[in-house]
TIKOL-971623 format. One line per field, with one value per residue: residue number from 1; residue in one letter; x negated, y, z of N, C-alpha, C, O in turn. Coordinates in steps of 0.1 Angstrom, whole numbers, always signed. Last residue first. Layout:
N
seq	NUM, ...
type	A, ...
n.u	X, ...
n.v	Y, ...
n.w	Z, ...
ca.u	X, ...
ca.v	Y, ...
ca.w	Z, ...
c.u	X, ...
c.v	Y, ...
c.w	Z, ...
o.u	X, ...
o.v	Y, ...
o.w	Z, ...
% end
This chain:
278
seq	278, 277, 276, 275, 274, 273, 272, 271, 270, 269, 268, 267, 266, 265, 264, 263, 262, 261, 260, 259, 258, 257, 256, 255, 254, 253, 252, 251, 250, 249, 248, 247, 246, 245, 244, 243, 242, 241, 240, 239, 238, 237, 236, 235, 234, 233, 232, 231, 230, 229, 228, 227, 226, 225, 224, 223, 222, 221, 220, 219, 218, 217, 216, 215, 214, 213, 212, 211, 210, 209, 208, 207, 206, 205, 204, 203, 202, 201, 200, 199, 198, 197, 196, 195, 194, 193, 192, 191, 190, 189, 188, 187, 186, 185, 184, 183, 182, 181, 180, 179, 178, 177, 176, 175, 174, 173, 172, 171, 170, 169, 168, 167, 166, 165, 164, 163, 162, 161, 160, 159, 158, 157, 156, 155, 154, 153, 152, 151, 150, 149, 148, 147, 146, 145, 144, 143, 142, 141, 140, 139, 138, 137, 136, 135, 134, 133, 132, 131, 130, 129, 128, 127, 126, 125, 124, 123, 122, 121, 120, 119, 118, 117, 116, 115, 114, 113, 112, 111, 110, 109, 108, 107, 106, 105, 104, 103, 102, 101, 100, 99, 98, 97, 96, 95, 94, 93, 92, 91, 90, 89, 88, 87, 86, 85, 84, 83, 82, 81, 80, 79, 78, 77, 76, 75, 74, 73, 72, 71, 70, 69, 68, 67, 66, 65, 64, 63, 62, 61, 60, 59, 58, 57, 56, 55, 54, 53, 52, 51, 50, 49, 48, 47, 46, 45, 44, 43, 42, 41, 40, 39, 38, 37, 36, 35, 34, 33, 32, 31, 30, 29, 28, 27, 26, 25, 24, 23, 22, 21, 20, 19, 18, 17, 16, 15, 14, 13, 12, 11, 10, 9, 8, 7, 6, 5, 4, 3, 2, 1
type	E, T, T, P, E, A, A, G, P, W, Q, S, R, D, A, E, G, A, V, V, V, G, K, A, N, W, G, L, H, A, A, V, D, A, P, C, Y, R, L, T, L, G, C, R, R, R, D, S, N, N, A, E, S, G, H, L, L, L, D, S, H, I, S, I, Q, G, S, R, L, V, I, D, A, A, E, G, F, R, E, I, Q, D, I, T, Q, N, L, V, N, N, E, V, T, D, S, E, R, Y, E, L, H, G, H, L, H, T, G, P, I, V, R, M, C, G, N, E, R, D, A, D, D, I, A, L, W, V, T, V, T, K, S, P, T, L, P, W, Y, S, A, D, Q, H, W, S, V, A, K, G, D, R, P, M, K, C, F, Y, H, S, G, W, G, V, V, N, P, G, L, L, D, A, V, Y, D, V, I, R, P, E, T, L, I, Q, W, V, R, R, H, R, L, H, A, S, S, I, S, Y, S, D, K, G, E, A, L, T, R, A, L, L, D, D, F, Y, A, R, H, E, V, I, E, A, D, T, F, V, P, L, G, T, L, Y, G, E, R, N, F, R, E, V, E, D, T, T, L, R, R, P, E, R, T, T, S, P, F, F, R, L, E, R, D, L, S, A, L, E, D, N, D, P, V, I, K, F, Q, N, N, T, N, M
n.u	+146, +154, +162, +151, +162, +140, +127, +135, +121, +106, +104, +126, +145, +139, +152, +172, +172, +156, +147, +140, +113, +82, +73, +69, +48, +19, +16, -8, +6, +32, +35, +60, +88, +94, +65, +64, +49, +39, +32, +21, +20, +0, -17, -39, -33, -64, -85, -106, -118, -114, -139, -123, -107, -103, -101, -94, -71, -51, -28, -18, -1, +20, +27, +50, +64, +66, +42, +24, -7, -37, -55, -85, -104, -140, -153, -172, -182, -206, -196, -197, -220, -198, -169, -164, -141, -127, -118, -122, -163, -191, -207, -212, -212, -204, -184, -196, -195, -177, -173, -138, -112, -104, -99, -84, -84, -100, -82, -92, -101, -87, -85, -61, -77, -86, -81, -92, -73, -46, -8, +13, +28, +37, +35, +39, +23, +30, +14, +25, +10, +4, -20, +2, -10, -25, -34, -57, -76, -80, -57, -66, -102, -122, -146, -135, -126, -135, -135, -135, -119, -107, -71, -66, -50, -32, -19, +9, +22, +36, +50, +70, +97, +105, +126, +135, +136, +104, +75, +82, +107, +108, +95, +117, +140, +126, +128, +157, +162, +143, +134, +107, +130, +143, +122, +114, +135, +131, +99, +89, +87, +78, +54, +27, +11, -4, -32, -41, -45, -53, -43, -30, -2, -11, -7, +21, +36, +22, +37, +60, +65, +53, +73, +99, +88, +89, +116, +125, +105, +120, +142, +138, +124, +133, +118, +107, +85, +55, +27, +11, +1, -21, -30, -36, -20, +0, +12, +13, +36, +58, +56, +72, +91, +99, +116, +140, +145, +135, +128, +106, +85, +58, +32, +5, -11, -53, -59, -61, -47, -61, -70, -79, -105, -110, -87, -105, -134, -124, -93, -67, -52, -31, -12, +9, +26, +31, +19, +6, -26, -61
n.v	-165, -157, -142, -109, -81, -71, -40, -12, +3, +26, +36, +29, +42, +67, +72, +85, +75, +50, +32, +10, -10, -22, -44, -38, -16, -31, -32, -12, +15, +35, +71, +92, +99, +89, +90, +55, +35, +0, -15, -43, -50, -67, -85, -102, -126, -127, -127, -102, -95, -80, -58, -28, -11, +21, +46, +83, +92, +84, +81, +89, +66, +60, +38, +20, -3, -30, -32, +3, +11, +32, +39, +57, +80, +93, +126, +132, +130, +117, +96, +73, +59, +46, +30, -7, -36, -55, -64, -77, -85, -96, -91, -108, -102, -63, -44, -15, +14, +53, +85, +91, +118, +145, +158, +152, +133, +134, +138, +116, +86, +57, +21, -5, -22, -49, -55, -34, -16, -27, -34, -63, -71, -58, -26, -10, +13, +28, +50, +70, +79, +96, +105, +101, +65, +34, +10, +10, +13, +40, +47, +37, +37, +25, +10, -26, -51, -75, -109, -125, -134, -140, -145, -130, -103, -100, -76, -86, -59, -46, -22, -3, +22, +49, +73, +109, +130, +134, +125, +130, +124, +97, +87, +79, +69, +45, +33, +34, +23, -10, -21, -34, -50, -69, -76, -96, -111, -125, -125, -119, -96, -88, -98, -84, -111, -131, -134, -134, -164, -177, -215, -239, -243, -237, -212, -206, -219, -201, -175, -184, -186, -156, -139, -147, -143, -113, -104, -111, -97, -67, -67, -60, -39, -21, +2, +28, +55, +62, +59, +87, +99, +117, +141, +158, +182, +168, +155, +181, +188, +173, +174, +204, +191, +157, +133, +136, +155, +184, +208, +206, +196, +192, +175, +177, +157, +150, +128, +118, +110, +87, +67, +41, +24, +21, -2, -22, -20, -34, -50, -50, -69, -87, -79, -88, -105, -128, -127, -128, -137, -140
n.w	-4, -45, -65, -65, -93, -120, -125, -148, -165, -168, -198, -203, -183, -161, -129, -103, -65, -54, -65, -88, -92, -113, -125, -153, -159, -158, -188, -197, -171, -157, -154, -130, -127, -107, -78, -59, -36, -23, +7, +30, +56, +79, +107, +122, +152, +178, +186, +170, +148, +116, +103, +94, +65, +47, +28, +13, -4, -30, -24, +9, +32, +65, +87, +104, +129, +131, +161, +162, +146, +145, +127, +137, +118, +110, +103, +76, +47, +50, +57, +41, +21, -8, -17, -32, -43, -44, -6, +11, +17, +22, +11, -6, -25, -32, -48, -75, -61, -70, -66, -66, -74, -48, -24, -7, +3, +31, +48, +74, +65, +86, +90, +99, +127, +140, +166, +174, +169, +158, +155, +159, +132, +102, +101, +66, +48, +19, -4, -34, -64, -82, -102, -135, -138, -137, -128, -99, -86, -76, -57, -34, -23, +1, +26, +27, +48, +58, +77, +99, +114, +145, +127, +95, +81, +58, +34, +14, -8, -36, -58, -67, -64, -71, -75, -72, -50, -40, -19, +1, +6, +3, +25, +35, +27, +24, +51, +56, +26, +15, -5, +2, +18, +0, -11, +7, +8, -18, -39, -57, -61, -36, -37, -52, -32, -11, -3, +16, +23, -4, -13, -8, +1, +23, +26, +19, +40, +59, +51, +56, +82, +95, +77, +93, +116, +111, +105, +140, +149, +140, +151, +180, +174, +145, +121, +120, +130, +122, +123, +99, +74, +50, +40, +55, +38, +35, +58, +76, +56, +67, +93, +94, +82, +92, +74, +61, +49, +43, +18, +4, -16, -28, -20, -41, -58, -65, -96, -118, -150, -173, -203, -197, -201, -179, -172, -184, -175, -150, -153, -123, -99, -107, -143, -159, -176, -163, -128, -110, -114, -103
ca.u	+138, +148, +180, +152, +165, +153, +124, +138, +134, +111, +93, +124, +145, +139, +146, +170, +172, +160, +148, +142, +126, +94, +73, +76, +61, +25, +28, -11, +0, +27, +39, +45, +75, +94, +76, +59, +61, +37, +50, +19, +31, +6, -7, -35, -37, -49, -79, -98, -129, -108, -133, -132, -108, -107, -96, -104, -73, -60, -38, -21, -9, +22, +21, +49, +59, +81, +51, +26, +9, -27, -39, -74, -96, -125, -151, -167, -165, -204, -209, -188, -223, -210, -174, -172, -149, -142, -117, -116, -145, -174, -197, -218, -204, -215, -185, -188, -198, -176, -177, -149, -117, -104, -118, -85, -74, -107, -84, -84, -109, -85, -90, -65, -64, -90, -82, -98, -94, -52, -22, +4, +20, +44, +32, +39, +14, +40, +10, +20, +13, +8, -22, -9, -14, -5, -32, -39, -77, -91, -60, -59, -96, -122, -141, -143, -116, -135, -131, -149, -116, -116, -84, -66, -62, -31, -30, +3, +14, +37, +39, +64, +84, +100, +114, +137, +147, +113, +77, +72, +102, +116, +89, +104, +140, +124, +116, +147, +165, +148, +142, +109, +119, +149, +128, +104, +134, +142, +111, +93, +89, +87, +60, +35, +13, +11, -26, -48, -41, -58, -42, -47, -9, -2, -16, +15, +37, +21, +23, +58, +67, +50, +63, +99, +90, +74, +110, +131, +103, +108, +139, +145, +117, +135, +121, +117, +97, +67, +35, +13, +14, -18, -32, -52, -33, -3, +9, +2, +28, +47, +46, +49, +83, +101, +103, +140, +160, +125, +140, +113, +94, +70, +45, +11, -7, -38, -65, -67, -49, -54, -67, -70, -95, -117, -86, -89, -130, -133, -107, -73, -63, -31, -34, +10, +29, +20, +33, +16, -17, -49
ca.v	-163, -165, -154, -125, -87, -82, -58, -27, -10, +20, +35, +26, +27, +65, +70, +72, +84, +65, +27, +21, -14, -16, -43, -48, -12, -28, -39, -28, +6, +26, +65, +83, +106, +83, +95, +64, +37, +10, -15, -29, -53, -56, -82, -85, -124, -116, -137, -107, -105, -89, -75, -35, -18, +9, +44, +71, +89, +90, +72, +89, +77, +63, +46, +27, +11, -18, -36, -11, +11, +22, +38, +46, +77, +85, +112, +136, +129, +128, +101, +82, +70, +45, +35, +3, -10, -58, -55, -86, -80, -107, -84, -110, -111, -77, -49, -33, +3, +37, +74, +94, +106, +135, +158, +167, +129, +130, +150, +128, +100, +69, +35, +8, -19, -44, -71, -47, -14, -20, -31, -47, -76, -72, -36, -19, +8, +21, +33, +63, +68, +107, +100, +110, +81, +43, +20, +14, +3, +37, +51, +29, +44, +26, +22, -18, -39, -65, -103, -118, -146, -141, -145, -143, -105, -108, -82, -85, -71, -49, -31, -7, +13, +37, +70, +105, +124, +141, +122, +130, +135, +105, +84, +91, +83, +51, +36, +40, +32, -4, -10, -20, -48, -56, -70, -79, -110, -112, -130, -137, -98, -83, -101, -87, -100, -126, -139, -125, -155, -172, -202, -245, -246, -254, -219, -198, -222, -215, -177, -174, -198, -167, -138, -150, -153, -120, -107, -119, -102, -77, -65, -73, -51, -25, -14, +23, +42, +64, +60, +75, +105, +106, +125, +156, +182, +179, +150, +173, +203, +170, +165, +204, +201, +170, +136, +124, +144, +172, +206, +225, +198, +200, +173, +178, +167, +150, +141, +115, +118, +91, +86, +47, +26, +30, +15, -17, -18, -19, -51, -48, -61, -80, -83, -83, -98, -132, -123, -134, -127, -144
ca.w	-2, -35, -60, -71, -80, -109, -121, -137, -167, -159, -187, -216, -181, -170, -137, -112, -73, -51, -48, -91, -90, -105, -111, -151, -156, -146, -183, -187, -182, -158, -165, -137, -135, -114, -88, -70, -46, -24, -1, +20, +44, +77, +93, +122, +142, +179, +189, +180, +157, +130, +102, +95, +76, +47, +39, +17, +7, -31, -34, -5, +26, +49, +81, +96, +129, +135, +152, +167, +155, +158, +121, +135, +120, +108, +114, +87, +47, +43, +67, +40, +21, +1, -18, -19, -50, -48, -19, +8, +15, +28, +18, +5, -26, -34, -40, -72, -70, -63, -71, -62, -72, -62, -31, -20, -5, +17, +40, +68, +70, +77, +94, +93, +119, +128, +154, +185, +161, +167, +147, +163, +140, +111, +107, +74, +59, +35, +8, -18, -57, -76, -91, -125, -139, -134, -144, -101, -87, -84, -71, -37, -24, -8, +17, +22, +37, +62, +59, +95, +99, +131, +137, +106, +86, +74, +38, +30, -5, -19, -51, -75, -58, -79, -69, -79, -53, -43, -32, -3, +9, -3, +14, +46, +30, +13, +42, +62, +27, +31, -9, -9, +32, +7, -22, +6, +21, -21, -29, -54, -75, -44, -29, -53, -37, -9, -17, +15, +37, +14, -11, -11, -14, +21, +28, +8, +29, +61, +47, +42, +72, +90, +76, +82, +121, +118, +94, +126, +152, +133, +136, +169, +179, +158, +125, +110, +134, +122, +139, +108, +79, +58, +33, +57, +41, +23, +48, +76, +52, +47, +89, +98, +75, +96, +79, +78, +51, +41, +28, +14, -5, -27, -17, -32, -56, -55, -80, -108, -141, -159, -199, -201, -211, -187, -164, -192, -190, -149, -153, -140, -102, -97, -138, -160, -178, -175, -136, -104, -124, -100
c.u	+124, +143, +169, +160, +156, +153, +140, +134, +141, +123, +95, +110, +135, +133, +146, +155, +180, +161, +156, +148, +129, +102, +75, +80, +72, +40, +32, +1, +0, +19, +27, +48, +65, +89, +83, +69, +52, +47, +44, +28, +26, +14, -1, -29, -35, -51, -66, -93, -121, -116, -121, -126, -116, -101, -106, -102, -81, -75, -53, -28, -10, +5, +18, +35, +55, +78, +64, +44, +6, -16, -36, -60, -88, -112, -136, -157, -166, -187, -201, -185, -208, -212, -185, -175, -154, -149, -127, -114, -136, -163, -192, -220, -205, -207, -200, -189, -191, -181, -178, -154, -131, -109, -117, -94, -79, -101, -93, -96, -101, -98, -95, -74, -73, -87, -80, -99, -90, -65, -35, -7, +18, +37, +45, +40, +29, +31, +20, +22, +12, +20, -11, -8, +0, -18, -22, -43, -66, -84, -71, -62, -85, -108, -140, -137, -126, -127, -128, -145, -131, -121, -96, -69, -59, -42, -26, -6, +13, +34, +44, +52, +80, +87, +114, +119, +143, +116, +88, +72, +91, +113, +98, +100, +123, +124, +113, +133, +158, +154, +150, +123, +121, +145, +133, +112, +127, +142, +119, +99, +98, +96, +75, +52, +20, +8, -17, -38, -38, -43, -47, -51, -22, -5, -20, -1, +23, +22, +17, +41, +67, +52, +54, +86, +95, +74, +92, +128, +110, +101, +131, +143, +126, +129, +128, +123, +103, +78, +49, +19, +11, -5, -19, -41, -44, -14, -3, +2, +12, +39, +43, +46, +68, +91, +107, +125, +155, +145, +141, +120, +97, +81, +48, +23, +7, -29, -47, -67, -49, -58, -57, -73, -86, -115, -93, -93, -114, -125, -111, -87, -70, -37, -27, -7, +17, +21, +23, +27, -7, -38
c.v	-157, -156, -157, -131, -100, -82, -63, -36, -13, +11, +27, +29, +22, +49, +66, +79, +76, +74, +37, +21, +7, -16, -35, -48, -24, -23, -38, -35, -6, +18, +53, +75, +101, +91, +87, +71, +50, +20, +4, -26, -38, -55, -71, -85, -109, -120, -137, -121, -102, -103, -74, -49, -25, -3, +28, +64, +76, +93, +72, +82, +78, +72, +52, +39, +9, -13, -32, -14, -4, +25, +28, +48, +70, +84, +103, +120, +132, +137, +112, +89, +82, +55, +37, +13, -12, -43, -63, -81, -80, -92, -86, -102, -113, -86, -66, -38, -6, +27, +64, +79, +103, +125, +149, +164, +140, +128, +146, +137, +111, +81, +44, +16, -9, -37, -59, -53, -25, -20, -23, -45, -64, -73, -47, -20, +0, +10, +40, +53, +71, +94, +105, +97, +92, +59, +29, +21, -1, +19, +41, +30, +41, +40, +24, +3, -26, -60, -88, -112, -140, -144, -145, -140, -123, -112, -91, -91, -72, -64, -32, -25, -1, +31, +57, +88, +107, +127, +128, +134, +138, +120, +95, +94, +95, +64, +48, +35, +38, +15, -6, -13, -31, -45, -59, -75, -93, -106, -121, -134, -111, -90, -102, -91, -97, -113, -139, -121, -138, -162, -196, -225, -241, -253, -233, -207, -214, -223, -194, -181, -195, -181, -153, -152, -156, -133, -115, -117, -108, -87, -76, -76, -57, -37, -15, +9, +35, +56, +63, +71, +91, +107, +115, +137, +172, +178, +155, +164, +192, +176, +166, +184, +203, +183, +153, +126, +138, +163, +192, +221, +206, +206, +190, +175, +159, +160, +144, +125, +117, +103, +90, +62, +39, +34, +25, -1, -16, -17, -38, -49, -59, -68, -78, -82, -84, -116, -127, -137, -136, -138
c.w	-1, -21, -48, -60, -73, -99, -114, -140, -159, -164, -177, -204, -191, -173, -152, -117, -92, -66, -46, -72, -88, -105, -106, -132, -150, -145, -167, -183, -175, -177, -163, -142, -141, -131, -99, -71, -47, -40, -7, +8, +39, +62, +90, +106, +132, +161, +187, +176, +166, +133, +116, +101, +84, +65, +35, +29, +5, -19, -31, -14, +12, +44, +64, +94, +115, +129, +145, +157, +154, +157, +134, +134, +122, +114, +106, +90, +64, +44, +64, +49, +31, +9, -6, -17, -26, -50, -30, -8, +6, +27, +25, +13, -15, -26, -42, -59, -69, -69, -63, -64, -72, -61, -46, -29, -16, +5, +26, +59, +66, +78, +79, +96, +106, +115, +139, +171, +172, +162, +155, +157, +149, +121, +108, +84, +68, +37, +12, -11, -35, -63, -81, -116, -140, -134, -143, -123, -97, -94, -81, -53, -37, -12, +15, +19, +40, +50, +68, +84, +94, +122, +138, +119, +93, +72, +55, +30, +5, -19, -36, -77, -64, -71, -72, -76, -66, -44, -41, -13, +9, -4, +1, +33, +33, +13, +34, +64, +38, +30, +9, -8, +18, +12, -8, -7, +19, -6, -18, -52, -75, -53, -35, -54, -47, -15, -23, +5, +30, +21, +2, -16, -15, +8, +30, +4, +18, +52, +53, +43, +62, +84, +74, +72, +100, +109, +101, +116, +143, +139, +129, +155, +172, +163, +141, +121, +119, +120, +136, +124, +89, +64, +35, +49, +55, +24, +35, +65, +59, +47, +72, +90, +82, +79, +85, +81, +67, +45, +29, +25, +8, -19, -16, -29, -49, -59, -77, -102, -128, -154, -188, -198, -212, -195, -168, -187, -192, -163, -158, -140, -119, -95, -123, -154, -172, -179, -149, -115, -115, -110
o.u	+114, +138, +176, +164, +151, +142, +147, +135, +153, +134, +86, +106, +133, +123, +157, +149, +188, +152, +163, +151, +119, +107, +71, +91, +81, +45, +43, -1, +4, +23, +15, +58, +60, +87, +78, +80, +42, +50, +45, +31, +27, +10, +3, -36, -26, -62, -58, -96, -128, -119, -123, -114, -117, -92, -113, -100, -79, -86, -62, -36, -4, +1, +14, +34, +54, +85, +73, +53, -1, -10, -32, -53, -79, -111, -127, -156, -154, -184, -192, -174, -208, -205, -182, -187, -149, -159, -133, -110, -138, -155, -188, -229, -198, -197, -202, -201, -180, -176, -180, -149, -138, -112, -126, -96, -78, -107, -93, -108, -102, -102, -102, -73, -85, -89, -73, -109, -83, -68, -33, -16, +24, +36, +56, +49, +29, +32, +22, +33, +3, +31, -12, -2, +9, -30, -11, -49, -66, -87, -68, -67, -90, -105, -146, -128, -126, -123, -123, -156, -138, -127, -99, -69, -47, -46, -18, -7, +14, +38, +51, +48, +89, +75, +125, +108, +150, +109, +84, +69, +87, +115, +92, +101, +120, +116, +104, +127, +151, +145, +161, +124, +129, +151, +129, +104, +131, +148, +114, +109, +107, +108, +82, +60, +21, +2, -17, -34, -32, -34, -47, -61, -25, -11, -29, -6, +17, +14, +6, +36, +73, +42, +51, +85, +94, +67, +86, +133, +102, +90, +131, +144, +125, +130, +124, +134, +100, +80, +56, +17, +7, +1, -12, -45, -54, -21, -10, -9, +2, +31, +32, +36, +56, +88, +117, +121, +161, +156, +146, +120, +91, +84, +44, +28, +14, -33, -36, -77, -38, -69, -46, -79, -84, -118, -89, -99, -110, -113, -106, -94, -77, -31, -20, -16, +16, +14, +11, +37, -10, -44
o.v	-165, -145, -162, -125, -102, -83, -58, -41, -17, +16, +19, +18, +10, +44, +60, +88, +67, +77, +37, +11, +15, -22, -34, -52, -20, -24, -42, -43, -10, +17, +56, +68, +104, +87, +76, +67, +54, +14, +15, -35, -27, -65, -65, -84, -103, -119, -144, -127, -98, -114, -67, -52, -35, +0, +25, +70, +65, +97, +63, +75, +71, +82, +45, +48, -3, -13, -32, -7, -14, +34, +17, +57, +71, +96, +106, +110, +137, +149, +116, +90, +94, +65, +31, +12, -15, -40, -73, -87, -83, -89, -78, -101, -122, -82, -75, -35, -7, +25, +65, +68, +113, +120, +146, +168, +140, +123, +151, +141, +115, +86, +41, +20, -7, -39, -62, -57, -19, -23, -11, -54, -54, -86, -45, -11, +5, -1, +52, +47, +72, +96, +114, +86, +87, +60, +29, +30, -12, +15, +36, +22, +42, +49, +35, +7, -19, -68, -87, -110, -147, -154, -154, -128, -126, -122, -86, -103, -61, -74, -26, -33, -9, +34, +53, +91, +97, +117, +128, +146, +147, +127, +100, +105, +106, +71, +57, +33, +48, +22, -1, -1, -22, -34, -47, -68, -83, -96, -112, -135, -115, -89, -112, -89, -107, -104, -143, -110, -130, -153, -201, -223, -240, -263, -239, -209, -222, -232, -197, -189, -203, -187, -159, -160, -167, -135, -123, -126, -112, -87, -84, -87, -61, -46, -5, +10, +40, +50, +66, +78, +82, +117, +109, +126, +175, +174, +149, +164, +193, +173, +162, +181, +203, +180, +159, +122, +135, +168, +186, +225, +210, +217, +198, +170, +149, +171, +142, +132, +117, +106, +94, +65, +46, +45, +36, +8, -8, -13, -32, -50, -67, -57, -68, -86, -73, -115, -129, -144, -147, -128
o.w	+3, -22, -39, -50, -84, -94, -105, -150, -160, -165, -175, -204, -189, -169, -155, -112, -93, -75, -36, -67, -87, -114, -95, -129, -143, -134, -163, -174, -164, -189, -165, -140, -152, -143, -100, -67, -42, -51, -1, +1, +44, +56, +100, +96, +138, +155, +192, +166, +176, +127, +126, +103, +77, +72, +25, +40, -1, -22, -30, -9, +5, +50, +55, +102, +111, +119, +153, +152, +152, +162, +132, +140, +114, +116, +100, +84, +67, +42, +71, +52, +29, +5, +4, -15, -15, -56, -28, -18, -6, +37, +34, +22, -12, -21, -50, -56, -63, -81, -51, -64, -76, -50, -53, -40, -28, -4, +15, +60, +55, +89, +69, +108, +104, +103, +129, +165, +180, +150, +156, +155, +145, +120, +113, +86, +80, +31, +11, -13, -28, -57, -73, -118, -147, -131, -149, -128, -103, -106, -92, -61, -48, -4, +16, +12, +50, +42, +79, +78, +87, +120, +131, +120, +93, +65, +62, +28, +11, -24, -28, -86, -66, -72, -77, -75, -66, -43, -53, -16, +15, -14, -8, +30, +33, +6, +34, +75, +35, +36, +11, -10, +20, +13, -6, -14, +24, -5, -10, -60, -82, -54, -38, -63, -54, -9, -35, +3, +37, +19, +13, -22, -27, +4, +36, -7, +10, +50, +48, +36, +54, +82, +64, +63, +95, +100, +94, +109, +135, +135, +120, +149, +161, +155, +148, +127, +108, +110, +145, +135, +82, +61, +28, +51, +62, +14, +28, +59, +53, +39, +66, +84, +77, +68, +82, +92, +78, +41, +20, +36, +18, -17, -8, -39, -49, -62, -83, -103, -123, -153, -191, -188, -222, -200, -166, -193, -201, -163, -167, -130, -125, -91, -123, -163, -178, -189, -147, -115, -111, -115
% end
């Protein structure tokens, strides 16, 4: 399903294979971070992620959860599922405001540098006992971007823990480059369509347990996934994607970009318009 005539949510494998992409980890070179500590920047470079970072107050996230509840109800009434709200910042002003929220952007700029583009927003909402897992994968596999410098911010709309299917990561796997994957079988009940097997060769997984209003940040080459939500509680997170302005976007994906810090070449990132609807 396309959300915009200019791009696909997930390009075809043949389209991605036709692109000359540089897929390797680019460590942060920030020496004087403003929001993070130097130890946190070093940890991100070493492990590929940070977690438990505070952003929204309890009152703020309660208000946004109520907004999402209404958005989800409208989405389900249209016959779509709880995973279908993608590129939401292009249609919903509330999501645009979160994508451009300075308290989030400041964290990201400490990792990516002063010129930052926000280009993605996708609610990953696991309903209670929905049975769907997210297989082990690397985000960069899906995107027509080069070089692979994107970071994903995962904002907890609901509390996320092992019981309701929180994200899991394998620290340090971003340093292995682009890993071979296979297409998922339909019987696997995978939210996505790629799976990296034999993950035990990379070490032990870590659970990303978050309270609502907190965020984690991970590299686009970090191996991650999540198990099915077998609890009676919903688990919703809003993923926000950011890259430095020197990243090139192909297949029309630059139309999704918003300059959230510093400046960018407008011939590469022309800047999407802020939505007028909530």
